[in-house]
Z-matrix of the N, CA and C atoms (Angstrom, degrees):
N
C 1 1.452
C 2 1.528 1 111.17
N 3 1.300 2 118.62 1 -39.11
C 4 1.453 3 121.74 2 -176.59
C 5 1.501 4 111.78 3 -95.40
N 6 1.322 5 115.86 4 152.14
C 7 1.421 6 120.92 5 178.86
C 8 1.522 7 109.79 6 -75.13
N 9 1.305 8 117.71 7 158.51
C 10 1.445 9 122.71 8 -179.36
C 11 1.540 10 112.56 9 -57.11
N 12 1.363 11 118.93 10 -44.35
C 13 1.487 12 117.84 11 178.01
C 14 1.513 13 111.75 12 -60.65
N 15 1.329 14 119.21 13 -35.14
C 16 1.440 15 120.77 14 179.26
C 17 1.524 16 110.40 15 -65.39
N 18 1.311 17 116.81 16 -44.17
C 19 1.465 18 121.68 17 179.58
C 20 1.501 19 109.95 18 -62.03
N 21 1.315 20 118.40 19 -44.19
C 22 1.431 21 122.11 20 178.74
C 23 1.551 22 110.15 21 -62.54
N 24 1.292 23 117.70 22 -42.74
C 25 1.473 24 121.64 23 179.72
C 26 1.515 25 110.43 24 -65.40
N 27 1.339 26 116.39 25 -41.36
C 28 1.475 27 119.26 26 177.30
C 29 1.514 28 111.53 27 -62.56
N 30 1.313 29 116.52 28 -40.79
C 31 1.468 30 120.97 29 175.86
C 32 1.520 31 110.52 30 -60.66
N 33 1.331 32 116.52 31 -42.54
C 34 1.490 33 119.83 32 179.66
C 35 1.508 34 109.79 33 -62.54
N 36 1.337 35 118.11 34 -43.95
C 37 1.481 36 120.64 35 178.23
C 38 1.515 37 110.20 36 -58.36
N 39 1.296 38 117.84 37 -47.29
C 40 1.461 39 120.55 38 -178.62
C 41 1.508 40 111.79 39 -64.39
N 42 1.306 41 117.55 40 -42.40
C 43 1.463 42 121.03 41 178.05
C 44 1.529 43 111.15 42 -59.73
N 45 1.305 44 117.05 43 -45.11
C 46 1.472 45 121.50 44 179.05
C 47 1.534 46 110.82 45 -65.88
N 48 1.325 47 116.76 46 -44.06
C 49 1.470 48 119.27 47 179.70
C 50 1.524 49 112.04 48 -61.65
N 51 1.332 50 116.11 49 -44.61
C 52 1.461 51 120.57 50 178.92
C 53 1.529 52 110.96 51 -63.38
N 54 1.336 53 118.44 52 -39.29
C 55 1.444 54 121.35 53 179.98
C 56 1.528 55 112.05 54 -64.90
N 57 1.341 56 116.72 55 -33.18
C 58 1.448 57 121.16 56 -179.98
C 59 1.535 58 111.61 57 -88.46
N 60 1.316 59 116.89 58 -14.32
C 61 1.444 60 119.97 59 -176.91
C 62 1.501 61 111.76 60 77.79
N 63 1.337 62 117.37 61 25.81
C 64 1.466 63 122.20 62 -176.88
C 65 1.513 64 110.53 63 -98.09
N 66 1.333 65 115.14 64 150.17
C 67 1.431 66 122.03 65 173.61
C 68 1.505 67 109.65 66 -107.84
N 69 1.354 68 116.58 67 154.79
C 70 1.470 69 123.15 68 -173.27
C 71 1.516 70 110.89 69 -126.87
N 72 1.329 71 115.25 70 153.26
C 73 1.471 72 120.75 71 171.69
C 74 1.519 73 107.00 72 -147.29
N 75 1.332 74 114.56 73 157.60
C 76 1.459 75 121.17 74 -179.77
C 77 1.519 76 110.22 75 -125.88
N 78 1.326 77 115.92 76 152.52
C 79 1.480 78 122.87 77 172.01
C 80 1.509 79 104.28 78 -133.85
N 81 1.321 80 116.62 79 114.31
C 82 1.468 81 121.08 80 -172.57
C 83 1.504 82 111.40 81 -125.55
N 84 1.316 83 114.31 82 142.57
C 85 1.455 84 120.85 83 172.20
C 86 1.508 85 109.16 84 -116.50
N 87 1.338 86 118.30 85 -80.84
C 88 1.461 87 120.44 86 -174.71
C 89 1.515 88 114.20 87 -64.77
N 90 1.316 89 118.10 88 -22.11
C 91 1.473 90 121.06 89 178.59
C 92 1.526 91 112.15 90 -87.44
N 93 1.298 92 117.97 91 -10.42
C 94 1.453 93 122.00 92 172.48
C 95 1.527 94 115.89 93 54.70
N 96 1.316 95 117.49 94 28.93
C 97 1.466 96 120.47 95 177.07
C 98 1.524 97 114.01 96 99.90
N 99 1.339 98 117.85 97 9.52
C 100 1.446 99 118.89 98 -179.64
C 101 1.514 100 114.52 99 -62.78
N 102 1.323 101 117.03 100 -36.33
C 103 1.469 102 120.42 101 179.40
C 104 1.515 103 110.38 102 -66.37
N 105 1.311 104 116.35 103 -49.31
C 106 1.466 105 119.42 104 176.87
C 107 1.511 106 111.19 105 -59.17
N 108 1.320 107 117.80 106 -40.53
C 109 1.450 108 121.30 107 179.29
C 110 1.542 109 111.27 108 -64.25
N 111 1.315 110 116.97 109 -43.34
C 112 1.444 111 120.75 110 179.96
C 113 1.540 112 110.25 111 -59.89
N 114 1.314 113 115.14 112 -42.53
C 115 1.473 114 118.16 113 -179.21
C 116 1.507 115 111.67 114 -70.68
N 117 1.336 116 117.37 115 -42.64
C 118 1.463 117 120.50 116 -176.25
C 119 1.526 118 113.76 117 -82.14
N 120 1.305 119 116.91 118 -4.79
C 121 1.472 120 120.69 119 170.82
C 122 1.515 121 111.32 120 -68.17
N 123 1.309 122 116.26 121 -15.75
C 124 1.458 123 122.32 122 -175.22
C 125 1.526 124 109.29 123 -97.15
N 126 1.313 125 115.53 124 127.54
C 127 1.473 126 120.95 125 -179.65
C 128 1.538 127 108.19 126 -61.14
N 129 1.320 128 114.65 127 137.77
C 130 1.446 129 120.34 128 178.88
C 131 1.515 130 114.77 129 88.49
N 132 1.321 131 116.33 130 2.19
C 133 1.473 132 121.35 131 -176.47
C 134 1.530 133 112.24 132 -63.94
N 135 1.345 134 116.00 133 -23.75
C 136 1.476 135 119.19 134 -176.56
C 137 1.523 136 111.59 135 -62.49
N 138 1.313 137 118.67 136 -16.52
C 139 1.457 138 119.15 137 178.37
C 140 1.510 139 111.62 138 -74.42
N 141 1.325 140 117.96 139 -16.24
C 142 1.471 141 120.67 140 179.38
C 143 1.513 142 113.85 141 -123.72
N 144 1.344 143 118.87 142 -31.46
C 145 1.444 144 121.27 143 -176.19
C 146 1.530 145 108.76 144 -90.59
N 147 1.323 146 116.10 145 123.17
C 148 1.457 147 119.77 146 179.65
C 149 1.537 148 111.16 147 -93.96
N 150 1.324 149 117.77 148 -50.25
C 151 1.456 150 119.56 149 -176.93
C 152 1.524 151 111.27 150 -163.29
N 153 1.329 152 113.42 151 168.80
C 154 1.443 153 120.97 152 174.93
C 155 1.493 154 110.42 153 -142.05
N 156 1.330 155 116.59 154 134.27
C 157 1.450 156 121.21 155 176.76
C 158 1.511 157 109.75 156 -106.10
N 159 1.304 158 118.61 157 134.90
C 160 1.428 159 121.60 158 169.03
C 161 1.521 160 105.86 159 -111.00
N 162 1.320 161 115.40 160 106.55
C 163 1.458 162 123.04 161 -176.48
C 164 1.509 163 108.32 162 -115.29
N 165 1.287 164 116.12 163 77.93
C 166 1.456 165 120.84 164 -175.37
C 167 1.535 166 111.97 165 -73.91
N 168 1.299 167 116.97 166 -38.24
C 169 1.469 168 119.99 167 -179.69
C 170 1.518 169 111.81 168 -91.90
N 171 1.312 170 116.50 169 157.83
C 172 1.454 171 120.92 170 174.60
C 173 1.524 172 111.02 171 -61.13
N 174 1.317 173 116.79 172 -39.27
C 175 1.453 174 120.61 173 178.98
C 176 1.542 175 111.55 174 -58.52
N 177 1.326 176 115.60 175 -40.87
C 178 1.461 177 119.84 176 178.25
C 179 1.532 178 111.26 177 -67.26
N 180 1.318 179 116.73 178 -39.16
C 181 1.481 180 119.92 179 177.10
C 182 1.520 181 111.25 180 -60.29
N 183 1.330 182 115.79 181 -40.87
C 184 1.458 183 120.40 182 178.39
C 185 1.528 184 111.02 183 -68.76
N 186 1.327 185 115.41 184 -51.79
C 187 1.463 186 122.78 185 -173.53
C 188 1.529 187 112.71 186 -64.34
N 189 1.341 188 115.09 187 -47.38
C 190 1.462 189 120.11 188 -171.06
C 191 1.532 190 113.75 189 -90.74
N 192 1.337 191 116.49 190 -30.31
C 193 1.475 192 119.11 191 -171.96
C 194 1.541 193 114.14 192 -117.39
N 195 1.331 194 115.86 193 -9.95
C 196 1.459 195 117.94 194 178.47
C 197 1.514 196 114.19 195 81.93
N 198 1.338 197 117.76 196 16.63
C 199 1.472 198 119.85 197 174.93
C 200 1.550 199 106.64 198 -63.70
N 201 1.300 200 117.43 199 137.10
C 202 1.437 201 119.86 200 -176.76
C 203 1.508 202 113.23 201 -85.10
N 204 1.329 203 116.96 202 147.27
C 205 1.461 204 120.85 203 177.04
C 206 1.518 205 109.26 204 -60.61
N 207 1.311 206 117.52 205 -35.42
C 208 1.453 207 120.45 206 179.49
C 209 1.507 208 113.11 207 -60.64
N 210 1.331 209 116.36 208 -41.86
C 211 1.447 210 119.55 209 177.33
C 212 1.519 211 110.69 210 -64.79
N 213 1.326 212 117.22 211 -44.53
C 214 1.448 213 121.18 212 -179.66
C 215 1.534 214 111.28 213 -63.58
N 216 1.342 215 115.93 214 -42.30
C 217 1.467 216 119.61 215 179.98
C 218 1.516 217 112.31 216 -68.86
N 219 1.322 218 117.74 217 -37.12
C 220 1.466 219 121.95 218 -177.40
C 221 1.523 220 112.84 219 -79.39
N 222 1.293 221 117.08 220 -45.83
C 223 1.467 222 122.10 221 -171.61
C 224 1.540 223 115.23 222 -109.61
N 225 1.330 224 115.60 223 -21.63
C 226 1.480 225 120.86 224 -177.66
C 227 1.511 226 111.85 225 90.73
N 228 1.328 227 115.02 226 166.54
C 229 1.466 228 120.53 227 -178.97
C 230 1.542 229 111.27 228 -67.03
N 231 1.332 230 115.01 229 -33.28
C 232 1.481 231 118.59 230 179.74
C 233 1.492 232 107.40 231 -98.80
N 234 1.322 233 114.46 232 89.58
C 235 1.487 234 121.74 233 -178.73
C 236 1.510 235 108.38 234 -158.67
N 237 1.300 236 114.77 235 153.02
C 238 1.479 237 120.01 236 175.89
C 239 1.509 238 109.76 237 -59.28
N 240 1.343 239 117.00 238 -37.60
C 241 1.470 240 120.16 239 -179.39
C 242 1.518 241 112.22 240 -61.93
N 243 1.342 242 115.25 241 -46.87
C 244 1.482 243 119.74 242 178.48
C 245 1.528 244 110.17 243 -64.45
N 246 1.310 245 118.23 244 -45.81
C 247 1.440 246 120.58 245 179.48
C 248 1.526 247 111.66 246 -60.74
N 249 1.313 248 117.17 247 -36.57
C 250 1.457 249 121.75 248 175.34
C 251 1.501 250 112.09 249 -62.85
N 252 1.337 251 116.76 250 -45.31
C 253 1.438 252 120.69 251 179.58
C 254 1.534 253 111.75 252 -68.51
N 255 1.335 254 115.73 253 -33.47
C 256 1.463 255 118.73 254 174.83
C 257 1.532 256 111.76 255 -63.62
N 258 1.314 257 116.87 256 -45.19
C 259 1.457 258 120.55 257 179.33
C 260 1.523 259 111.86 258 -65.49
N 261 1.328 260 116.96 259 -44.93
C 262 1.459 261 121.72 260 179.16
C 263 1.517 262 110.50 261 -63.53
N 264 1.333 263 117.90 262 -40.64
C 265 1.444 264 121.38 263 178.20
C 266 1.525 265 112.34 264 -66.52
N 267 1.315 266 116.46 265 -36.90
C 268 1.457 267 120.98 266 176.04
C 269 1.520 268 111.46 267 -63.44
N 270 1.318 269 114.88 268 -44.44
C 271 1.449 270 120.71 269 178.71
C 272 1.539 271 109.72 270 -59.85
N 273 1.319 272 115.80 271 -44.74
C 274 1.456 273 120.89 272 -177.42
C 275 1.529 274 112.87 273 -67.41
N 276 1.356 275 115.59 274 -47.72
C 277 1.468 276 117.93 275 -174.60
C 278 1.514 277 112.84 276 -74.22
N 279 1.330 278 117.09 277 -29.30
C 280 1.461 279 120.04 278 -176.58
C 281 1.507 280 112.96 279 -94.03
N 282 1.302 281 118.60 280 -28.29
C 283 1.465 282 121.78 281 -177.17
C 284 1.517 283 114.11 282 75.13
N 285 1.335 284 117.30 283 16.47
C 286 1.466 285 119.58 284 178.96
C 287 1.513 286 112.12 285 -75.54
N 288 1.315 287 115.45 286 177.13
C 289 1.450 288 120.77 287 176.09
C 290 1.509 289 113.95 288 -85.53
N 291 1.341 290 116.17 289 -29.23
C 292 1.477 291 120.76 290 -174.36
C 293 1.503 292 110.42 291 -148.56
N 294 1.341 293 115.30 292 131.66
C 295 1.454 294 121.52 293 -178.78
C 296 1.527 295 110.08 294 -132.75
N 297 1.332 296 115.26 295 140.60
C 298 1.451 297 120.55 296 176.74
C 299 1.511 298 106.76 297 -121.45
N 300 1.364 299 116.96 298 145.80
C 301 1.438 300 122.52 299 177.73
C 302 1.517 301 109.84 300 -131.00
N 303 1.335 302 114.43 301 153.31
C 304 1.464 303 121.98 302 -179.31
C 305 1.503 304 109.72 303 -140.78
N 306 1.349 305 117.29 304 131.93
C 307 1.455 306 121.75 305 171.98
C 308 1.510 307 106.32 306 -145.53
N 309 1.339 308 115.89 307 127.92
C 310 1.454 309 117.70 308 -176.22
C 311 1.522 310 113.92 309 -160.56
N 312 1.278 311 113.98 310 -177.33
C 313 1.488 312 123.04 311 178.39
C 314 1.514 313 107.01 312 -115.00
N 315 1.332 314 115.49 313 100.36
C 316 1.447 315 120.45 314 -177.81
C 317 1.549 316 112.44 315 -84.69
N 318 1.306 317 117.11 316 -19.50
C 319 1.455 318 120.91 317 177.62
C 320 1.506 319 113.00 318 88.66
N 321 1.318 320 117.25 319 -175.18
C 322 1.464 321 124.98 320 9.04
C 323 1.524 322 113.31 321 -77.08
N 324 1.311 323 119.29 322 -19.49
C 325 1.462 324 121.98 323 178.36
C 326 1.515 325 111.27 324 -104.05
N 327 1.329 326 114.67 325 -176.93
C 328 1.468 327 120.73 326 172.97
C 329 1.498 328 114.95 327 97.54
N 330 1.317 329 118.74 328 -9.09
C 331 1.449 330 121.82 329 -179.54
C 332 1.519 331 111.97 330 -77.07
N 333 1.300 332 115.72 331 159.41
C 334 1.463 333 125.56 332 173.35
C 335 1.522 334 108.35 333 -133.46
N 336 1.332 335 117.51 334 168.85
C 337 1.469 336 118.33 335 175.85
C 338 1.512 337 113.84 336 -56.24
N 339 1.320 338 117.22 337 -38.48
C 340 1.469 339 121.83 338 -179.88
C 341 1.515 340 113.56 339 -77.21
N 342 1.352 341 113.53 340 -29.36
C 343 1.465 342 120.85 341 -177.32
C 344 1.536 343 108.30 342 -135.06
N 345 1.317 344 116.67 343 79.22
C 346 1.482 345 117.77 344 -177.41
C 347 1.553 346 110.69 345 -73.03
N 348 1.320 347 114.03 346 162.79
C 349 1.460 348 119.56 347 174.42
C 350 1.539 349 107.42 348 -51.77
N 351 1.304 350 114.46 349 135.01
C 352 1.474 351 120.89 350 -177.17
C 353 1.516 352 112.64 351 103.06
N 354 1.313 353 118.41 352 -7.63
C 355 1.461 354 122.62 353 177.58
C 356 1.545 355 108.14 354 -75.87
N 357 1.279 356 117.05 355 123.99
C 358 1.459 357 121.64 356 179.86
C 359 1.526 358 109.58 357 -136.47
N 360 1.323 359 115.61 358 132.73
C 361 1.480 360 121.89 359 178.85
C 362 1.501 361 108.93 360 -111.61
N 363 1.318 362 115.39 361 143.29
C 364 1.445 363 123.20 362 -178.12
C 365 1.528 364 110.16 363 -127.52
N 366 1.318 365 116.43 364 148.46
C 367 1.428 366 123.75 365 170.70
C 368 1.505 367 110.06 366 -126.19
N 369 1.319 368 116.19 367 146.39
C 370 1.440 369 122.45 368 179.18
C 371 1.540 370 107.26 369 -135.05
N 372 1.328 371 115.96 370 113.51
C 373 1.466 372 120.47 371 -178.77
C 374 1.533 373 109.04 372 -121.81
N 375 1.317 374 113.17 373 142.43
C 376 1.468 375 118.86 374 -177.90
C 377 1.529 376 108.95 375 -149.61
N 378 1.322 377 114.14 376 151.89
C 379 1.459 378 119.85 377 172.80
C 380 1.515 379 110.81 378 -69.72
N 381 1.354 380 117.44 379 -14.10
C 382 1.445 381 122.55 380 -169.12
C 383 1.555 382 113.99 381 -111.99
N 384 1.340 383 117.06 382 1.59
C 385 1.474 384 119.36 383 -179.26
C 386 1.527 385 108.98 384 -159.08
N 387 1.334 386 116.81 385 162.64
C 388 1.482 387 120.62 386 -179.28
C 389 1.543 388 110.24 387 -67.52
N 390 1.315 389 116.45 388 154.97
C 391 1.457 390 123.91 389 176.20
C 392 1.518 391 109.10 390 -60.18
N 393 1.323 392 115.43 391 137.10
C 394 1.488 393 121.04 392 176.99
C 395 1.498 394 108.27 393 -125.96
N 396 1.349 395 116.36 394 144.14
C 397 1.452 396 120.65 395 174.97
C 398 1.546 397 109.70 396 -132.76
N 399 1.315 398 114.86 397 154.20
C 400 1.453 399 121.48 398 -177.42
C 401 1.521 400 109.15 399 -141.86
N 402 1.318 401 116.15 400 148.17
C 403 1.459 402 121.55 401 171.92
C 404 1.547 403 106.71 402 -128.87
N 405 1.330 404 115.25 403 120.89
C 406 1.458 405 122.19 404 -175.15
C 407 1.516 406 109.12 405 -126.36
N 408 1.326 407 114.61 406 151.00
C 409 1.473 408 118.81 407 172.42
C 410 1.517 409 109.44 408 -115.19
N 411 1.308 410 115.36 409 124.62
C 412 1.478 411 121.62 410 179.04
C 413 1.526 412 108.56 411 -109.12
N 414 1.323 413 116.00 412 145.49
C 415 1.466 414 121.69 413 178.31
C 416 1.513 415 108.95 414 -96.81
N 417 1.348 416 114.91 415 155.91
C 418 1.451 417 119.42 416 172.31
C 419 1.504 418 112.97 417 117.77
N 420 1.302 419 115.21 418 -177.26
C 421 1.469 420 121.59 419 178.80
C 422 1.500 421 110.64 420 -77.12
N 423 1.370 422 115.72 421 -178.14
C 424 1.475 423 121.05 422 -176.68
C 425 1.545 424 110.80 423 -55.58
N 426 1.299 425 116.97 424 -45.76
C 427 1.467 426 119.41 425 -178.92
C 428 1.516 427 111.58 426 -62.66
N 429 1.328 428 116.42 427 -44.02
C 430 1.464 429 120.53 428 -178.94
C 431 1.518 430 111.19 429 -62.82
N 432 1.341 431 117.37 430 -41.02
C 433 1.476 432 120.75 431 -179.62
C 434 1.512 433 109.34 432 -66.68
N 435 1.298 434 117.00 433 -43.74
C 436 1.496 435 119.39 434 -179.76
C 437 1.509 436 111.93 435 -64.08
N 438 1.338 437 117.68 436 -41.44
C 439 1.455 438 120.51 437 179.94
C 440 1.532 439 111.51 438 -70.01
N 441 1.318 440 116.86 439 -36.05
C 442 1.458 441 120.52 440 176.32
C 443 1.517 442 109.46 441 -64.74
N 444 1.336 443 117.40 442 -41.33
C 445 1.471 444 120.99 443 179.82
C 446 1.540 445 109.34 444 -66.50
N 447 1.298 446 116.82 445 -39.81
C 448 1.460 447 120.34 446 175.83
C 449 1.553 448 111.21 447 -57.40
N 450 1.276 449 115.87 448 -50.00
C 451 1.452 450 119.63 449 -179.14
C 452 1.537 451 112.44 450 -64.96
N 453 1.324 452 116.33 451 -39.32
C 454 1.461 453 119.80 452 179.16
C 455 1.518 454 110.40 453 -63.90
N 456 1.343 455 116.95 454 -41.73
C 457 1.471 456 120.33 455 178.83
C 458 1.536 457 110.02 456 -64.07
N 459 1.295 458 118.81 457 -41.20
C 460 1.464 459 120.85 458 176.48
C 461 1.544 460 111.82 459 -63.18
N 462 1.345 461 115.34 460 -38.15
C 463 1.494 462 119.02 461 176.26
C 464 1.497 463 110.18 462 -64.07
N 465 1.337 464 118.36 463 -41.46
C 466 1.455 465 121.25 464 177.59
C 467 1.518 466 112.15 465 -59.43
N 468 1.338 467 115.25 466 -46.37
C 469 1.458 468 120.38 467 179.13
C 470 1.540 469 110.17 468 -61.64
N 471 1.304 470 116.55 469 -45.99
C 472 1.454 471 121.42 470 -179.22
C 473 1.539 472 111.37 471 -59.82
N 474 1.335 473 115.69 472 -46.65
C 475 1.460 474 119.18 473 178.60
C 476 1.516 475 112.74 474 -63.16
N 477 1.324 476 116.55 475 -41.05
C 478 1.465 477 119.59 476 179.45
C 479 1.509 478 111.80 477 -64.18
N 480 1.310 479 116.85 478 -31.55
C 481 1.474 480 121.64 479 179.60
C 482 1.526 481 111.92 480 -75.79
N 483 1.335 482 117.09 481 -10.96
C 484 1.468 483 119.93 482 176.51
C 485 1.520 484 112.08 483 -83.51
N 486 1.320 485 118.68 484 -11.29
C 487 1.460 486 120.95 485 -176.12
C 488 1.509 487 112.13 486 -81.05
């Protein structure tokens, strides 16, 4: 299912996490668990991967990750603010060392002028560094956007593990 570069990047993330003794968790919306799947496709991943949340609905983001209704009402599900709360909530509920979150518009519908299809927001939360958020625009169809978001999330994890 995953491309060779994705598998290699997932292996790199796991190698770095194991070397640091860190545990990981994911919170995914538009990717529907692709990041967790890429990591857990690798034998031995259980030594670093704790859990993955797929919170596709706003209700799930609130219930499972503690995203506030105020954030969702003010900024929307696809926002740096929501992605930040998703990552922080994942860190808190799972107790891991490093958490990544993703919320976006993979398409083909659902875009707006302010948030066109391909807009994806990421959060990165860690016990060892300040919360970081990102808003990126990816080109392509639904599959291309989801795979690009998967790879970007793995890059974020890899970079965070270098600190």
